[in-house]
C-alpha positions, 0 to 999 in steps of 0.5 A: 500500500506504500504510495497509495493515496487515502483519505483520513476519515477519523483521528483517534487519540494517541495510543502506545505502539505495541511494536516498540512497547513489547520490545521494551524500546519505548512507549512511543504514543502516537495518533491513530488515524482511520484512513479510507482507500478506494479499492481501485486505488489499491487493486487497479481499475478492474477491481470491484468498487468498494471502500477499505477502512484501516487504522494506522499509526502516524508513523505509517503515514506520510503527508500527500504532496 
């Protein structure tokens, strides 16, 4: 999904990232965003038309230019 354009639908309060917390690196609390993606953006133009929503930590996102 890297490089795929989505739309932030919901911004949730900051949460501890389990990846770093479970390895005793740091709690590293970050905002969590529900991001909506068009299926055709993800799976090419011939895909069935639907919207995929997924929750992503801020580190997993980059600003659209």
